[in-house]
PLY file of the C-alpha trace (Angstrom):
ply
format ascii 1.0
element vertex 245
property float x
property float y
property float z
element edge 244
property int vertex1
property int vertex2
end_header
117.96 70.81 148.54
121.35 69.80 146.58
123.15 71.13 150.05
121.01 68.54 151.83
121.67 65.64 149.65
125.45 66.36 149.53
125.67 66.71 153.18
123.67 63.39 153.82
126.00 61.74 151.50
129.35 63.10 153.11
127.86 62.21 156.58
127.26 58.47 155.43
131.06 58.25 153.84
132.09 59.81 157.24
130.47 57.16 159.29
131.88 54.52 157.19
135.48 55.64 157.47
134.61 56.09 161.54
132.88 52.79 162.20
134.58 50.71 164.63
136.01 47.54 163.67
133.98 45.28 165.90
132.50 41.64 165.62
129.06 42.22 163.52
125.69 42.41 165.69
122.83 41.53 163.32
119.48 42.05 163.90
116.10 41.61 161.43
113.02 43.52 162.31
109.32 43.40 160.76
107.19 45.98 160.88
103.59 47.39 159.90
102.65 51.06 159.89
98.91 51.68 159.68
97.71 55.49 158.60
94.50 57.31 158.11
95.58 59.80 155.50
94.13 62.87 153.96
95.36 63.90 150.45
94.79 66.51 147.45
95.38 65.65 143.82
95.71 68.27 140.89
96.81 66.95 137.62
96.81 67.52 133.72
93.65 65.74 133.24
92.08 66.99 136.97
92.78 71.05 137.18
90.40 71.19 139.85
92.15 70.05 143.21
90.25 66.51 144.02
90.83 65.59 147.90
89.89 62.36 149.97
90.67 60.38 153.07
92.03 56.84 153.05
93.25 54.00 155.71
96.24 52.20 154.36
99.16 50.03 155.58
103.08 49.91 154.97
104.93 47.12 155.51
108.43 47.02 156.35
111.49 44.95 156.55
114.92 46.34 158.49
118.20 43.91 158.57
120.96 45.91 160.71
124.73 45.01 160.88
126.13 47.37 163.80
125.65 51.24 162.51
124.63 49.90 158.93
121.32 49.00 158.02
119.05 48.31 155.13
115.22 49.35 155.40
112.49 48.16 152.74
108.99 49.66 153.04
106.01 49.35 150.85
102.65 50.50 150.42
100.13 47.83 148.65
97.66 50.02 146.47
95.70 52.46 147.99
92.96 54.14 146.50
91.06 57.57 147.19
87.56 58.30 146.36
87.36 61.94 145.39
84.89 64.51 146.42
83.87 65.23 142.70
81.25 63.17 140.44
80.70 63.25 136.73
78.92 61.39 133.87
81.52 58.43 134.27
81.33 58.10 138.31
83.48 59.63 141.00
86.84 60.54 140.49
89.38 58.74 142.07
93.42 58.27 142.48
95.44 54.97 143.28
98.76 54.62 144.34
101.40 52.22 145.68
105.05 52.93 146.73
108.02 51.00 147.51
111.27 52.64 149.52
114.62 50.74 149.80
117.40 52.91 151.83
120.68 51.89 152.86
122.01 53.90 155.90
124.42 54.37 158.55
124.77 55.71 161.72
126.70 58.72 162.20
127.57 58.28 166.09
128.43 55.52 168.67
124.91 56.05 170.31
123.08 56.00 166.73
121.22 58.96 167.53
121.68 60.20 164.05
121.82 58.33 160.71
122.08 59.13 157.12
121.56 57.15 153.76
120.57 56.45 150.24
118.48 54.50 148.08
115.21 54.64 145.66
111.64 55.07 145.35
109.11 53.24 142.75
105.93 54.66 142.80
102.85 53.35 140.66
100.02 55.85 140.44
96.56 56.07 138.23
94.04 58.71 138.37
90.54 58.29 137.15
88.58 61.31 136.16
84.70 61.01 136.61
83.84 63.91 134.35
85.05 62.97 131.04
86.00 58.95 131.82
90.07 59.27 131.19
92.02 57.18 133.00
95.87 58.33 133.62
98.68 55.78 134.63
102.70 56.00 135.62
105.55 54.35 137.03
107.85 56.74 138.11
111.42 56.20 139.95
113.84 58.50 141.99
116.87 58.42 143.95
116.14 58.56 147.64
118.15 60.42 150.28
117.28 60.14 154.07
118.12 61.57 157.27
117.11 60.31 160.65
116.96 61.18 163.99
116.23 58.99 167.10
116.09 61.33 170.18
116.00 59.52 173.70
113.44 60.49 175.77
111.90 58.94 179.15
113.08 55.42 179.99
112.49 53.31 176.75
110.73 56.30 175.28
112.00 58.04 172.09
111.26 60.63 169.44
111.97 59.59 165.96
112.21 62.45 163.03
112.58 61.42 159.37
113.08 63.55 156.43
113.53 62.11 152.89
113.97 64.02 149.50
113.49 62.27 146.12
114.87 64.87 143.80
114.68 63.51 140.51
111.26 61.39 140.26
111.00 60.70 136.61
108.65 58.44 134.20
106.02 58.59 131.67
102.27 59.28 131.87
100.28 57.09 129.98
96.34 58.43 129.24
93.50 56.54 128.02
89.65 57.98 127.45
86.85 56.31 127.81
86.82 53.89 125.05
90.55 53.00 126.25
92.04 54.73 123.42
95.36 55.85 124.37
96.55 59.62 123.78
100.30 60.71 123.16
101.91 59.79 126.43
103.39 62.84 128.41
107.15 62.57 129.97
107.37 63.92 133.53
110.16 64.76 135.75
109.51 66.26 139.17
110.46 66.07 142.99
109.16 64.90 146.45
109.75 65.11 149.91
108.50 62.89 152.57
108.76 63.40 156.34
107.44 61.97 159.51
107.52 62.50 163.41
106.55 60.02 165.98
106.77 59.33 169.49
107.87 55.82 170.41
107.88 53.20 173.35
110.41 49.99 173.34
110.04 47.09 175.31
112.18 44.87 177.14
112.20 42.32 174.17
113.05 44.90 171.55
109.36 45.29 170.28
108.18 49.12 169.66
105.50 51.07 169.36
105.35 54.40 167.76
102.05 57.04 167.06
103.06 59.94 165.02
102.23 62.06 161.76
103.87 61.66 158.49
103.32 63.51 155.26
104.32 64.08 151.60
104.59 66.32 148.92
104.79 65.20 145.42
104.96 67.00 141.88
105.94 66.29 138.22
105.79 68.46 134.94
105.81 67.49 131.49
109.56 67.82 130.14
108.41 68.89 126.80
106.30 72.02 127.58
106.36 72.68 131.34
102.82 71.31 132.19
101.60 70.10 135.49
101.27 66.91 135.14
100.89 65.86 138.56
100.60 67.00 142.22
99.78 65.06 145.21
100.20 66.74 148.72
98.70 64.83 152.04
99.58 63.10 155.31
97.78 61.78 158.19
98.39 60.15 161.55
100.17 57.04 161.86
100.40 53.98 164.24
103.49 51.60 163.88
104.68 48.47 165.47
108.37 46.92 165.01
109.19 43.39 165.92
112.60 41.86 165.87
112.03 38.37 164.55
116.22 37.19 164.20
119.23 37.91 165.91
0 1
1 2
2 3
3 4
4 5
5 6
6 7
7 8
8 9
9 10
10 11
11 12
12 13
13 14
14 15
15 16
16 17
17 18
18 19
19 20
20 21
21 22
22 23
23 24
24 25
25 26
26 27
27 28
28 29
29 30
30 31
31 32
32 33
33 34
34 35
35 36
36 37
37 38
38 39
39 40
40 41
41 42
42 43
43 44
44 45
45 46
46 47
47 48
48 49
49 50
50 51
51 52
52 53
53 54
54 55
55 56
56 57
57 58
58 59
59 60
60 61
61 62
62 63
63 64
64 65
65 66
66 67
67 68
68 69
69 70
70 71
71 72
72 73
73 74
74 75
75 76
76 77
77 78
78 79
79 80
80 81
81 82
82 83
83 84
84 85
85 86
86 87
87 88
88 89
89 90
90 91
91 92
92 93
93 94
94 95
95 96
96 97
97 98
98 99
99 100
100 101
101 102
102 103
103 104
104 105
105 106
106 107
107 108
108 109
109 110
110 111
111 112
112 113
113 114
114 115
115 116
116 117
117 118
118 119
119 120
120 121
121 122
122 123
123 124
124 125
125 126
126 127
127 128
128 129
129 130
130 131
131 132
132 133
133 134
134 135
135 136
136 137
137 138
138 139
139 140
140 141
141 142
142 143
143 144
144 145
145 146
146 147
147 148
148 149
149 150
150 151
151 152
152 153
153 154
154 155
155 156
156 157
157 158
158 159
159 160
160 161
161 162
162 163
163 164
164 165
165 166
166 167
167 168
168 169
169 170
170 171
171 172
172 173
173 174
174 175
175 176
176 177
177 178
178 179
179 180
180 181
181 182
182 183
183 184
184 185
185 186
186 187
187 188
188 189
189 190
190 191
191 192
192 193
193 194
194 195
195 196
196 197
197 198
198 199
199 200
200 201
201 202
202 203
203 204
204 205
205 206
206 207
207 208
208 209
209 210
210 211
211 212
212 213
213 214
214 215
215 216
216 217
217 218
218 219
219 220
220 221
221 222
222 223
223 224
224 225
225 226
226 227
227 228
228 229
229 230
230 231
231 232
232 233
233 234
234 235
235 236
236 237
237 238
238 239
239 240
240 241
241 242
242 243
243 244
């Protein structure tokens, strides 16, 4: 992973050096990505895997200037109810994410891009067996590579891979009486990947159908205990609309 991150940073620096000095061509895009996701959660308070399915939406904002772009995407809180129940109800997991990435096209046709940014994740897990509630907010630098491969007329295949190498934060635990336990400092990593087939119309709007997945884990930095692990993915439908040029 270190080699991958170093390569992305080197490619971005090279793109800056080789970028042509031409008048700026700006465009602002808004987008929405709808998904049906299946995932599994394991944590310090949920040693048995807890799986579920949920629908959600991700909102996007992209600003472009020639080869340079800034991309923001966020998932409002999504809750997944698990398949296990106990004296306190059904176990569940809630998640919200904000990704921000600045990237550069590495070639004149803008087929390949490399970028750097950050990720912010808010997460909570409820254990229906013992009534405990875990909450955490973690952040990480984000390294991203994108390939947009031309297909038939106005069609394309888009591949994305992002590495979040240092997800860090503190896990707060509350029992059924909302009494706080000793917080757990956590540190880990995440990968986020996607593949989609897209269509672009004459006005610049795009529709993409694909798959997106992630693998996320953190451990207690004091004793190495697994704090949180989430693995999942699902089918996505994305719409991108140019709103200003």
